[in-house]
N, C-alpha and C positions, 0 to 999 in steps of 0.2 A: 770708336773708347768705352761707350755705349754695352757693346754688348762681353766688350774680355769683362765690363764689372756684371752680367747679369751670369758667364762662363762663372766663374770665382766665384760667388753667393751661393751658384747652385755646387759647385764646388765640397764646399764649407757644408749647406747641407747636406749635403750625401755625406763626408763626412763621420758630423753628427751622428747623423742615423745608422751609422754602422756604429759609431760611439755606445750607439746608444743600446744599439742592439744586440753590441757584444756583453753588456754592463746584463743586458736581461742576463744573455746567458750563464755568462756565469754565475748571476748570482741564481739559476732554478738548480743549472749542475749541483753546488753546491749547497743547498736544501735552505726550508726556511731557517731563519736565526733561530737558537733554541730561546725555550717560554721560558720568564721567571715558575721555578716548580712552585709549585701549589699544595703538596704532599711536605710533610717531617720525615723523612729516614737515617733511624738511628747511624752513628759511626761502628757503635759496635750493638748486633742484635739480643734483645733479652728475649730472658728461658723463662716461664712460665712456670705456674708451683703444681703438685699436681689435682686434680680437682676429676670429677663424674658427673655427667649431666647423658638424657640421655636422645637421641636424638627423632625424627615425626615415622622411623621404620619401629619405636621400642623397641632401636638399641645404643651398650650405653656407649658414651660420649666421652674420647678422654683427652686426655696430655697425647696421648698416644698415636687418636684419630685424630691432631694437626699435622703431625707426618710424613711426609712423603711429596703431598703436591702441597705447592701455593695454593692459601685462601681470603680469604675476604672475609673480615667479621662485624657482625651491625645487630647492633643492642637496640631492640624497642619490644614490642603485642600488637595484636594481631586488630584490635579494640584500636589502632593511633587513624588519629582522621587528615596525616595529612603526613611528618617526616615521617613516617615508614614508608607507606605504599612513591613516597615520590621519590625517597633512595633506595628506595628494592627495584624499582622501574631504572635508574639512573645505572644501578648496580647490575642488569641485562641485555642495558644497553649498553655499557662498557664488553661485560662478554662476549655478547651479539660480535663486538668489533676484531677484539682481542681472535676469537675464533678467525672471519672469515680473515683478517690480516695472519695469519697461522701463525706458531711457538706454542712456546706452553699459556696455557687456559686455566687460569685461580678460580674454585672452589665457592660459593659461596653458602655463608651455611648466616643463618640470622637466628639468633640466641631470642627464644621472648624477655624477659621479666615477669611475667606475668602467668607464672604456671599455678595459678585458680581460675581460669581460663582458658588459655590455653593449652589444652590436652595434645598428645600427640597426632591426633586427625585431623583436630583441626586448624595445626602448621601446616599440617602436607600440604592441605589443599590452599591457605594462605600464601602460601613463597610458590607452590608450581603454578599460580595461576600469575609471576613469575616470567617464570622463568621449569622445565621439568626434571632438570638439575642438582634446583636449589636443599636447601638441609638444613630444615627446622629443626632446632633445638631448647631442650627447657629442661630443667630439675629441682631439688631443692631448695630451698632458698638459703640453706648453708653456702653447697656448692655456685649460685649463684653470682652468690655474693664475692667469695671467696678465688674465682674467674674475673668480675669487675671488678672490684680492687685492686687485684695486679693488676691488672689494662688503665687506673682511673677512670673507669666509666662512670657516676654515678647518675643512680634514679628514682626514686622515690613514685609509691605509690598511696595519692588521695582519699579520702575517707568515702568509705557510701554515701549511694543520698537512697533516699524512699525503695529505689526501685533495686539494689542491690548494682548499679552500678557507678567507677571510679574512675578518674583521670591518675595518666600513670605518666611524669616530667623522667624525662630520660633524653642522655649527649645522645649528639648526633654522628661522631664522630668513624669515619671507617676504615679498620682495622688489618693488617696487613701480615700475616704467620708466608717465615717460607717453608724450608720444604723442613725443612729442619725440630721447625715445628715453637718457632722460638718468634717475638715481634718484633718485626724489620721495619713495621712503618704508620704511617697515619693520616688520614685527608678530613680536618673539620671543612663544613657548609661555609661558604659555599662551594659545590664543588662539578661537576656535567662527567662523563658520557666520554667525553673526547678524552678530557685531560688523565681522570681512570684508568686510562682503557696505554697514553699514549708515557703518563711515569713507571706506569706497571712494568711496561716496555725498557724503560730507564731501568728500574732498578736488577728485575730479571736481571740483563747485559752486563750491570756490575759485580752481582756478584755469581757469578759464572765467571766472570773474568777476577774474584778475587781469593775462586772455586779453587779454582785449576791447579 
């Protein structure tokens, strides 16, 4: 009788182990459960107005420059002590993950709202510190305001101190432009490189399905 109970218990234990193993295999086969999206994707991409800025090569950067490829846009200034370097480092990490995984890799464009201090050469040195392929852009105040206004990006320049230095407050959103040059999505902080890479892939997949 005792032997029979031990044998039965062993059989039940073995069956439970097999079921658990099968459950783990089924979960791995299905992949991880989709996480809640962090970014905001517009049902219909939003067109941008005409504008003309200048990239860090001294070349015109216009609405036409946004067409043909996916692009991440981020607005800030090179003297930014925290938000800008952290965000550009996050974008560099996201691009690295996308590049390693295959598929499209978006261009990253850093738009300076501080043209008084951020000339093309300053911008070039700054963005290339994070990634050689990053593009720095700035221009006349009116053109900057036209673009920021259309994207809901706010910023303000503080009063200069005795040394001529001044703070700049600005939005910390990352924006995504689709290959047609239209505004497709945005991410407000907090966000991370893994989230940006994962959600970018999802957006591209749905965009391609909708445009087949």
